[in-house]
N, C-alpha and C positions, 0 to 999 in steps of 0.2 A: 664397320666396313673397312677393309684394309686400305691403306693409303693409295696403292696402285689402282684399286677399283674406283676410288674417288677421282683420280686423275683420268681414268678411262671414261667415267661418266661425264666429266667436264669436256673431254674431247668429243664425245658423242653429241652433247648438247650444243657445243659451240662450233666445232669444226664440221661435223657431219650436218648439223643444223643449218650451216650457212648455205648449203646446196639443197638439202632435203627438207628445208623448212624448220623454223625454230621449234615447232611442235612435232617435227618429223612426219608431218602429214603430206609432204610433197612440196616441191618447188622446182628448181632446175633439175634436181634428181627426183626419182620416184619416192613415194611414201615408204617409210620404214616402220610403220605401225604393225602391231601384232596381226591384225587382219590382213594387211598387205603381204606379210611374210608367211602367212598360214600356208602350209603345204610345201614350203621351201625347207629342205633339210639344213640343219646347222652347218654341215660341211660346205654346202653351197654358199651360205652367207659368209662363212669364214674365208672362203676362197675369193669372194668378191672384195672383201675387206683387204686381204693381203695382196691380191694380184690386180685389183682394179677391173675395169671393163674397157677393153680396147675399143676405140671408136666412140667413146663417150667421155664425159668430163670426170668420170670416176677414176681417181688416181689409185695406184698401188700404195698401200701403207706398210708393206713389208720391211721397209728401211727403218720404220719407227715402232712397229708393233711386232710382238712375238706371236707365235701360234696360240699360246695360252691367252694373250691379250685379245686376239681376234675371236677366240672361242667365248671368252667372257662377254665381249661386246655382242656377239651373235645371240647369246642367251638373254642378255639384257634387253636387246631389241625385241626378241620374240616374247619375252615376259611382259613388256610394256610398262615396266615399273619406273615411272618418272617422279621423283620427289626431290 
């Protein structure tokens, strides 16, 4: 796995996990499990990552993540591959 993907996986597990639950099954934020994301297009998930959700605790990550990073995270979340 490329180094950047390891960094992104760490970000998901720790930064995203702090609100969405350490297993991403939900917490302050909604679950980010494959079943919870089923039916949501990758583009939608990428947009939430990059732009956040106004009126919620979900921040925009576009200052720290590229579109490619957000795409990788969206695919990672939809695949549910946690190792």
